[in-house]
Residue frames relative to the residue before (quaternion, step in Angstrom):
aa qw qx qy qz dx dy dz
M 1.0000 0.0000 0.0000 0.0000 0.00 0.00 0.00
L 0.6420 0.5184 -0.3241 0.4627 3.66 0.88 -0.85
R 0.6534 0.5204 -0.3265 0.4423 3.58 0.92 -0.89
H 0.6431 0.5175 -0.3122 0.4702 3.56 1.04 -0.82
W 0.6221 0.5291 -0.3360 0.4692 3.66 1.06 -0.75
L 0.6665 0.4996 -0.3108 0.4577 3.55 0.89 -0.94
T 0.6171 0.5394 -0.3529 0.4513 3.60 1.01 -0.69
I 0.6197 0.5224 -0.3337 0.4814 3.60 1.03 -0.75
L 0.6541 0.5197 -0.3137 0.4512 3.60 0.93 -0.90
M 0.6738 0.4782 -0.3117 0.4693 3.58 0.90 -0.86
A 0.6002 0.5352 -0.3768 0.4596 3.59 1.04 -0.58
G 0.6118 0.5366 -0.3500 0.4640 3.59 1.07 -0.60
V 0.6199 0.5227 -0.3369 0.4785 3.54 1.02 -0.71
L 0.7392 0.4614 -0.2581 0.4172 3.59 0.68 -1.03
I 0.8020 0.2754 -0.1467 0.5093 3.59 0.88 -0.84
G 0.4672 -0.7161 0.4242 0.2983 3.59 1.24 0.02
A 0.4303 0.7022 -0.4589 0.3334 3.57 1.23 0.41
P 0.5496 -0.6183 0.4395 0.3499 3.62 -1.03 0.73
V 0.4220 -0.7131 0.4955 0.2605 3.50 -0.96 0.78
V 0.7137 0.4556 -0.2578 0.4654 3.56 1.02 -0.78
A 0.7629 -0.1951 0.1816 0.5891 3.53 0.83 -1.01
P 0.6208 -0.5494 0.3885 0.4022 3.61 -1.14 0.45
A 0.4422 -0.6945 0.5035 0.2620 3.55 -0.90 0.91
Q 0.2986 -0.7648 0.5434 0.1748 3.58 -0.90 0.90
T 0.7763 0.1774 -0.1070 0.5954 3.64 1.08 -0.48
A 0.5843 -0.5783 0.4621 0.3326 3.44 -1.52 0.07
A 0.4097 0.7446 -0.4496 0.2748 3.52 1.28 0.02
A 0.6227 -0.5550 0.4062 0.3731 3.59 -1.23 0.51
P 0.5970 -0.5791 0.4017 0.3832 3.61 -1.04 0.67
A 0.5034 -0.6315 0.4912 0.3265 3.56 -1.09 0.67
T 0.3462 -0.7488 0.5405 0.1650 3.50 -1.14 0.75
A 0.2860 -0.7700 0.5491 0.1540 3.57 -0.71 1.07
P 0.6616 -0.4743 0.3693 0.4483 3.66 -1.18 0.30
A 0.5857 -0.5993 0.4260 0.3412 3.59 -1.10 0.80
Q 0.1437 0.7589 -0.6263 0.1058 3.58 -1.02 0.83
S 0.6744 -0.4914 0.3709 0.4076 3.50 -1.35 0.20
V 0.1144 -0.8107 0.5727 0.0397 3.55 -0.92 0.99
G 0.3299 0.8022 -0.4548 0.2021 3.52 1.40 0.05
A 0.7239 0.4561 -0.2742 0.4391 3.65 0.97 -0.65
L 0.5355 0.6274 -0.4030 0.3965 3.56 1.33 -0.23
P 0.3720 -0.7526 0.4989 0.2154 3.60 -0.93 0.87
F 0.7361 0.3251 -0.2493 0.5388 3.62 1.16 0.36
R 0.1556 -0.7480 0.6334 0.1227 3.55 -1.32 0.37
V 0.4560 -0.6656 0.5207 0.2792 3.56 -1.34 0.23
L 0.0155 -0.7881 0.6149 -0.0224 3.59 -0.99 0.90
D 0.2430 -0.7530 0.5982 0.1265 3.55 -0.76 1.08
Q 0.2756 -0.8147 0.4923 0.1340 3.57 -0.18 1.29
D 0.6247 0.5381 -0.3344 0.4565 3.53 1.05 -0.72
R 0.6785 0.4644 -0.2972 0.4854 3.62 0.92 -0.82
L 0.5869 0.5623 -0.3702 0.4498 3.60 1.08 -0.63
L 0.6582 0.5039 -0.2843 0.4817 3.56 1.02 -0.91
R 0.7238 0.4767 -0.2531 0.4299 3.57 0.79 -1.10
E 0.8049 0.3571 -0.1423 0.4521 3.61 0.88 -0.97
S 0.5742 0.5403 -0.4085 0.4598 3.64 1.17 -0.13
R 0.5962 -0.5882 0.3978 0.3746 3.56 -1.11 0.64
M 0.6550 0.5174 -0.3185 0.4491 3.54 0.96 -0.86
G 0.6508 0.5095 -0.3083 0.4710 3.60 1.00 -0.82
Q 0.6560 0.5178 -0.3236 0.4437 3.55 0.98 -0.85
Q 0.6367 0.5104 -0.3317 0.4733 3.58 1.04 -0.75
I 0.6417 0.5109 -0.3329 0.4651 3.63 0.94 -0.76
L 0.6796 0.4854 -0.2961 0.4636 3.58 0.88 -0.93
A 0.6226 0.5441 -0.3334 0.4530 3.58 1.10 -0.78
G 0.6616 0.5043 -0.3077 0.4619 3.58 0.99 -0.81
I 0.6478 0.5016 -0.3219 0.4745 3.54 1.00 -0.73
D 0.6356 0.5298 -0.3215 0.4604 3.55 1.03 -0.83
A 0.6117 0.5374 -0.3406 0.4700 3.63 1.04 -0.85
E 0.6731 0.4869 -0.3090 0.4630 3.62 0.86 -0.86
R 0.6380 0.5198 -0.3325 0.4605 3.55 0.97 -0.79
Q 0.6530 0.5052 -0.3146 0.4684 3.60 0.94 -0.88
A 0.6353 0.5314 -0.3290 0.4536 3.61 1.00 -0.79
L 0.6731 0.4904 -0.3034 0.4631 3.53 0.96 -0.87
E 0.6325 0.5182 -0.3363 0.4674 3.58 1.01 -0.77
A 0.6310 0.5139 -0.3458 0.4671 3.64 1.01 -0.74
E 0.6484 0.4993 -0.3319 0.4692 3.61 0.96 -0.78
N 0.6122 0.5390 -0.3528 0.4585 3.60 0.97 -0.83
Q 0.6871 0.4996 -0.2923 0.4391 3.58 0.80 -0.99
T 0.6181 0.5457 -0.3326 0.4579 3.55 1.03 -0.83
L 0.6827 0.4904 -0.2822 0.4623 3.54 0.88 -1.03
F 0.6201 0.5352 -0.3385 0.4631 3.56 1.05 -0.81
D 0.6731 0.4807 -0.3206 0.4616 3.62 0.83 -0.88
Q 0.6455 0.5225 -0.3372 0.4434 3.61 0.94 -0.77
L 0.6956 0.4758 -0.2793 0.4602 3.56 0.88 -0.93
S 0.6004 0.5523 -0.3427 0.4659 3.56 1.15 -0.65
A 0.6515 0.5039 -0.3011 0.4806 3.57 1.03 -0.87
E 0.6359 0.5146 -0.3320 0.4696 3.63 1.01 -0.80
E 0.6554 0.5309 -0.3170 0.4338 3.52 0.96 -0.88
R 0.6532 0.4966 -0.3089 0.4809 3.58 0.99 -0.91
A 0.6439 0.5165 -0.3404 0.4503 3.63 0.94 -0.81
L 0.6623 0.4995 -0.3184 0.4587 3.57 0.95 -0.80
T 0.6189 0.5266 -0.3297 0.4805 3.60 1.03 -0.75
D 0.6874 0.4791 -0.3053 0.4525 3.57 0.83 -0.95
A 0.6828 0.4896 -0.2951 0.4550 3.64 1.07 -0.67
R 0.4753 0.7238 -0.4270 0.2604 3.59 1.19 -0.38
P 0.6256 0.5473 -0.3778 0.4079 3.70 0.82 -0.75
G 0.7431 0.4105 -0.2426 0.4695 3.61 0.94 -0.73
L 0.6372 0.5143 -0.3324 0.4679 3.62 1.21 0.11
T 0.4972 -0.6027 0.5243 0.3385 3.47 -1.25 0.51
P 0.6402 -0.5136 0.3727 0.4330 3.66 -1.13 0.34
E 0.6313 0.5425 -0.3270 0.4474 3.56 1.03 -0.74
E 0.6632 0.5123 -0.2806 0.4680 3.54 0.97 -1.01
F 0.6770 0.4812 -0.3017 0.4681 3.58 0.91 -0.92
R 0.6379 0.5185 -0.3443 0.4536 3.60 0.95 -0.80
A 0.6390 0.5302 -0.3351 0.4453 3.61 0.92 -0.81
R 0.6786 0.4840 -0.2798 0.4764 3.56 0.90 -1.03
A 0.6572 0.5189 -0.3115 0.4492 3.60 0.95 -0.86
D 0.6446 0.5099 -0.3247 0.4680 3.59 0.97 -0.85
A 0.6531 0.5109 -0.3242 0.4553 3.61 0.95 -0.85
F 0.6438 0.5065 -0.3124 0.4810 3.57 1.02 -0.83
N 0.6438 0.5183 -0.3242 0.4602 3.66 0.87 -0.78
T 0.6437 0.5132 -0.3132 0.4735 3.53 1.01 -0.78
R 0.6599 0.4961 -0.3151 0.4681 3.51 0.97 -0.79
V 0.6295 0.5283 -0.3329 0.4624 3.59 1.01 -0.75
E 0.6726 0.5021 -0.3039 0.4507 3.59 0.85 -0.89
T 0.6256 0.5404 -0.3262 0.4585 3.59 1.09 -0.84
I 0.6726 0.4907 -0.2836 0.4757 3.57 0.89 -0.96
R 0.6387 0.5285 -0.3386 0.4452 3.59 0.92 -0.87
S 0.6693 0.4978 -0.3042 0.4601 3.59 0.94 -0.92
E 0.6620 0.5106 -0.3120 0.4514 3.57 0.98 -0.85
R 0.6455 0.5128 -0.3157 0.4697 3.56 1.03 -0.79
A 0.6558 0.5007 -0.3367 0.4539 3.60 0.92 -0.71
Q 0.6250 0.5276 -0.3269 0.4734 3.56 1.11 -0.67
R 0.6389 0.5236 -0.3176 0.4656 3.56 0.99 -0.80
S 0.6269 0.5378 -0.3246 0.4608 3.57 1.09 -0.76
Q 0.6702 0.4909 -0.2961 0.4714 3.54 0.93 -0.93
E 0.6304 0.5436 -0.3321 0.4437 3.59 1.02 -0.74
L 0.6626 0.4794 -0.3285 0.4726 3.58 0.96 -0.83
A 0.6028 0.5507 -0.3672 0.4455 3.59 0.96 -0.69
Q 0.6802 0.4756 -0.2811 0.4817 3.61 1.01 -0.84
H 0.6111 0.5449 -0.3307 0.4693 3.54 1.12 -0.71
Q 0.6422 0.5065 -0.3191 0.4787 3.60 1.00 -0.80
Q 0.6438 0.5184 -0.3277 0.4576 3.57 0.92 -0.79
A 0.6614 0.5139 -0.2889 0.4638 3.57 1.00 -0.87
A 0.6454 0.5107 -0.3122 0.4746 3.60 1.07 -0.82
E 0.6778 0.4729 -0.3082 0.4711 3.55 0.92 -0.78
Q 0.6069 0.5403 -0.3513 0.4651 3.61 1.13 -0.56
R 0.6468 0.5026 -0.3160 0.4787 3.56 1.03 -0.77
F 0.5987 0.5483 -0.3586 0.4608 3.56 1.07 -0.57
F 0.7080 0.4427 -0.2645 0.4825 3.57 0.78 -0.96
D 0.5950 0.5440 -0.3715 0.4604 3.63 1.14 -0.48
A 0.6479 0.5047 -0.3001 0.4852 3.58 1.15 -0.77
V 0.6726 0.5113 -0.2940 0.4468 3.54 1.08 -0.73
L 0.5571 0.6752 -0.3736 0.3067 3.56 1.05 -0.72
P 0.6624 0.4912 -0.3397 0.4524 3.67 0.77 -0.75
I 0.6252 0.5284 -0.3296 0.4704 3.63 1.11 -0.67
L 0.6517 0.4981 -0.3067 0.4828 3.52 1.00 -0.87
A 0.6433 0.5304 -0.3199 0.4500 3.59 0.95 -0.86
Q 0.6372 0.5112 -0.3316 0.4720 3.60 0.99 -0.84
F 0.6428 0.5200 -0.3318 0.4543 3.63 0.91 -0.89
M 0.6788 0.5056 -0.2921 0.4453 3.56 0.84 -0.94
S 0.6424 0.4943 -0.3292 0.4843 3.56 1.06 -0.70
E 0.6625 0.5271 -0.3051 0.4361 3.56 0.91 -0.91
E 0.7735 0.3566 -0.1665 0.4968 3.59 0.94 -0.97
G 0.4415 -0.6925 0.4731 0.3189 3.61 1.17 -0.11
V 0.3707 0.7300 -0.4879 0.3027 3.58 1.02 0.80
A 0.3055 -0.7863 0.5174 0.1440 3.55 -0.84 1.03
A 0.8200 0.0411 -0.0026 0.5709 3.59 1.07 -0.49
L 0.2152 -0.7330 0.6239 0.1646 3.57 -1.25 0.54
L 0.1745 -0.8085 0.5577 0.0694 3.54 -0.84 1.04
R 0.4893 -0.6045 0.5255 0.3451 3.53 -1.25 0.47
P 0.6298 -0.5571 0.3692 0.3959 3.58 -1.16 0.58
E 0.6851 0.5038 -0.2933 0.4368 3.61 1.01 -0.79
A 0.5673 0.6121 -0.3744 0.4041 3.54 1.29 -0.08
L 0.7221 0.3664 -0.2202 0.5439 3.55 1.34 -0.22
L 0.4083 -0.7134 0.5116 0.2501 3.59 -0.91 0.88
V 0.7876 0.0328 -0.0078 0.6152 3.62 1.00 -0.80
R 0.0776 0.7981 -0.5933 0.0703 3.57 -0.93 0.84
T 0.3937 -0.6744 0.5567 0.2833 3.53 -1.32 0.12
D 0.6192 -0.5826 0.3753 0.3692 3.60 -1.09 0.71
A 0.6014 0.5929 -0.3561 0.4000 3.54 1.15 -0.62
M 0.6274 0.5524 -0.3410 0.4301 3.59 1.21 -0.45
D 0.6244 0.5527 -0.3267 0.4449 3.61 1.25 -0.49
I 0.1395 -0.8206 0.5532 0.0325 3.57 -0.64 1.17
T 0.3272 0.7990 -0.4684 0.1875 3.56 1.32 0.10
D 0.6734 0.4923 -0.3042 0.4600 3.60 0.87 -0.94
E 0.6490 0.5019 -0.3339 0.4641 3.59 0.98 -0.73
M 0.6628 0.5081 -0.3048 0.4578 3.57 0.97 -0.79
I 0.6014 0.5266 -0.3537 0.4856 3.59 1.10 -0.65
A 0.6556 0.4910 -0.3118 0.4816 3.65 0.87 -0.89
R 0.6675 0.4834 -0.3232 0.4650 3.64 0.83 -0.86
L 0.6822 0.4931 -0.3095 0.4423 3.57 0.87 -0.84
D 0.6333 0.5048 -0.3316 0.4839 3.59 0.97 -0.77
A 0.7022 0.4521 -0.2820 0.4722 3.63 0.92 -0.67
T 0.7454 0.4245 -0.2285 0.4604 3.62 0.98 -0.71
V 0.7957 0.2199 -0.1185 0.5518 3.65 0.90 -0.77
P 0.1066 -0.8482 0.5163 0.0514 3.62 0.07 1.25
T 0.7440 0.3557 -0.2079 0.5260 3.56 1.18 -0.44
V 0.4666 -0.6818 0.4936 0.2715 3.56 -1.24 0.54
P 0.4322 -0.6710 0.5309 0.2849 3.57 -0.90 0.86
Q 0.3083 -0.8025 0.4846 0.1616 3.58 -0.55 1.13
P 0.3253 -0.7485 0.5444 0.1936 3.58 -0.68 1.04
D 0.5879 -0.5468 0.4396 0.4026 3.55 -1.16 0.47
A 0.4331 -0.6981 0.5010 0.2721 3.62 -0.89 0.97
P 0.5431 -0.5988 0.4561 0.3720 3.62 -1.01 0.62
A 0.5908 -0.6157 0.3973 0.3376 3.55 -1.07 0.77
D 0.8076 0.2757 -0.1131 0.5090 3.57 0.97 -0.90
G 0.7079 -0.4548 0.2679 0.4693 3.57 1.08 0.66
P 0.7776 -0.3772 0.2280 0.4484 3.58 -1.29 -0.10
Q 0.0995 -0.7463 0.6544 0.0698 3.53 -1.31 0.49
T 0.0598 -0.8254 0.5607 0.0273 3.57 -1.10 0.50
D 0.5637 -0.6090 0.4453 0.3362 3.49 -1.30 0.13
P 0.5662 0.5935 -0.4395 0.3660 3.65 1.00 -0.43
A 0.5241 -0.6362 0.4558 0.3358 3.60 -1.08 0.67
A 0.4742 -0.6448 0.5196 0.2989 3.54 -1.03 0.81
P 0.5417 -0.6325 0.4309 0.3478 3.55 -1.12 0.73
T 0.3957 -0.7250 0.5175 0.2236 3.57 -1.03 0.69
P 0.2783 -0.7843 0.5186 0.1961 3.68 -0.29 1.09
P 0.5360 -0.6261 0.4548 0.3375 3.57 -1.15 0.55
A 0.2917 -0.7372 0.5847 0.1720 3.53 -1.15 0.61
P 0.5473 -0.6523 0.4135 0.3224 3.56 -0.95 0.85
Q 0.3734 -0.7180 0.5455 0.2179 3.58 -1.00 0.78
D 0.5040 -0.6337 0.4934 0.3178 3.53 -1.14 0.80
């Protein structure tokens, strides 16, 4: 019977489903009065907070944010350049034949589409880079979590949203942040993207010349 119960708990970890009852809202789980949890075979760990509040996680997130800002700056520079080219082409139109203007406009539009496609790819690559960096973080954390589980006789770690009601004593996030800060002083370095930073924000859409 116990083995079956633990299987249900682990399913809650994997699929994020509430163990007690289906959650009706996105609100944080209710907190029950503090009590002894030493006999429980599971604890609660907020992975997002572990990433955000540990020193190693903060360094990883800061690095990703720096790459995102760099890409946004590149996007803005390209947008400004293309806007200037578009204005110059529009200003030159009165002195061009229709054929000359059309040829220049087509070349400009092709350039705009090429840059837009390249920017979108860079954005996707940064999103993938961020996922890889976060995975490396949790790979580094795993041995610390495993040691805690062995020391405390814990069989499973649950996400906060997997429980409808819990006690604060079940949440080990603060302890894991302290252990991580004390145990892992350096950040595991993810492989740098081949073509520089990438991000999730949409690249600016340059204007196209009007006929």
